[in-house]
PLY file of the C-alpha trace (Angstrom):
ply
format ascii 1.0
element vertex 108
property float x
property float y
property float z
element edge 107
property int vertex1
property int vertex2
end_header
-21.93 -27.23 -29.39
-22.17 -28.08 -32.65
-21.83 -25.25 -34.89
-24.14 -23.07 -37.50
-23.15 -22.23 -40.56
-25.78 -19.27 -42.80
-25.96 -16.76 -45.49
-26.75 -13.49 -44.12
-27.80 -10.70 -45.39
-26.92 -7.38 -42.26
-29.23 -4.25 -43.13
-27.25 -1.23 -42.24
-29.23 0.42 -44.26
-32.41 -0.15 -46.42
-31.05 0.08 -49.42
-27.41 -1.88 -49.06
-27.85 -5.20 -47.26
-24.17 -6.09 -46.60
-24.15 -10.28 -48.21
-22.12 -13.02 -46.29
-22.22 -16.54 -47.24
-20.81 -19.12 -45.18
-21.12 -17.31 -41.76
-20.45 -19.43 -38.27
-23.00 -17.82 -35.83
-24.06 -18.69 -32.41
-27.74 -17.81 -31.14
-28.25 -17.71 -27.41
-31.96 -16.97 -26.48
-33.00 -14.10 -23.99
-34.69 -14.40 -20.18
-38.40 -14.56 -20.33
-39.06 -13.01 -16.80
-42.80 -12.89 -15.29
-44.76 -9.34 -15.26
-47.59 -9.75 -13.00
-50.08 -7.32 -13.64
-53.13 -6.03 -11.53
-55.29 -8.47 -13.79
-53.15 -10.78 -15.68
-49.63 -12.20 -15.84
-47.46 -11.81 -19.29
-43.77 -13.02 -19.77
-41.10 -10.41 -21.14
-38.48 -11.32 -23.74
-35.23 -9.87 -22.97
-32.61 -9.07 -25.71
-30.13 -12.56 -26.61
-26.83 -12.24 -28.33
-25.98 -13.44 -32.07
-22.62 -14.28 -32.43
-21.33 -14.22 -35.83
-17.37 -15.30 -37.30
-16.92 -12.73 -39.30
-14.58 -10.04 -40.02
-15.78 -6.30 -39.14
-17.15 -4.55 -41.80
-17.51 -1.31 -42.49
-21.10 -0.34 -40.30
-21.27 -3.04 -38.49
-21.53 -1.06 -35.36
-24.90 0.15 -37.14
-26.70 -3.08 -37.50
-29.97 -3.15 -37.97
-31.43 -6.19 -38.94
-29.69 -9.42 -39.70
-31.37 -11.99 -42.04
-30.49 -15.48 -42.23
-31.25 -18.78 -44.73
-29.88 -21.36 -42.57
-27.81 -24.57 -43.68
-30.85 -26.51 -42.61
-33.80 -24.95 -44.71
-34.80 -22.56 -42.49
-34.68 -18.12 -42.12
-34.52 -16.36 -39.28
-34.61 -12.84 -38.97
-33.20 -10.54 -35.93
-33.58 -7.37 -35.23
-30.59 -5.32 -33.38
-31.93 -4.48 -29.84
-29.43 -1.54 -28.38
-31.36 -0.33 -25.38
-29.75 -1.90 -23.18
-26.45 -3.16 -25.14
-25.02 -2.29 -27.72
-22.63 -4.41 -30.72
-19.27 -5.57 -29.67
-16.47 -7.43 -31.12
-14.94 -10.16 -29.05
-11.45 -11.96 -30.76
-12.71 -13.62 -33.79
-16.37 -12.79 -32.93
-18.79 -9.65 -33.82
-21.57 -10.15 -31.15
-25.07 -8.54 -31.60
-27.91 -7.91 -29.00
-31.04 -9.26 -30.77
-34.44 -9.87 -30.47
-36.27 -12.69 -32.82
-39.21 -12.01 -35.82
-41.33 -14.02 -37.12
-41.03 -14.44 -41.05
-43.89 -15.14 -42.49
-44.49 -15.46 -47.03
-46.31 -12.28 -48.07
-49.69 -13.14 -49.13
-53.22 -10.68 -50.09
0 1
1 2
2 3
3 4
4 5
5 6
6 7
7 8
8 9
9 10
10 11
11 12
12 13
13 14
14 15
15 16
16 17
17 18
18 19
19 20
20 21
21 22
22 23
23 24
24 25
25 26
26 27
27 28
28 29
29 30
30 31
31 32
32 33
33 34
34 35
35 36
36 37
37 38
38 39
39 40
40 41
41 42
42 43
43 44
44 45
45 46
46 47
47 48
48 49
49 50
50 51
51 52
52 53
53 54
54 55
55 56
56 57
57 58
58 59
59 60
60 61
61 62
62 63
63 64
64 65
65 66
66 67
67 68
68 69
69 70
70 71
71 72
72 73
73 74
74 75
75 76
76 77
77 78
78 79
79 80
80 81
81 82
82 83
83 84
84 85
85 86
86 87
87 88
88 89
89 90
90 91
91 92
92 93
93 94
94 95
95 96
96 97
97 98
98 99
99 100
100 101
101 102
102 103
103 104
104 105
105 106
106 107
């Protein structure tokens, strides 16, 4: 698997994101499971895992939003989900349970 590199902003508070350039990352999307209701079937997307190869920084475990500017020109936003898992450190990697969010330009 090729490594991805991005500039990231980690929001531990709305006022002061932590900006880190040239971060190696891995994203493993969560599983989708079908839910059969009375009238229809839908899918539930479970949180995936986002790994960042960086040293721990103040408040890393309290991140709420992680914003990417990727080396291939795409922007991504992930919301840290703490419903069933919590962020953890494993060797050189910080791992976050995340769900991806859609990014759209603001327009009136």
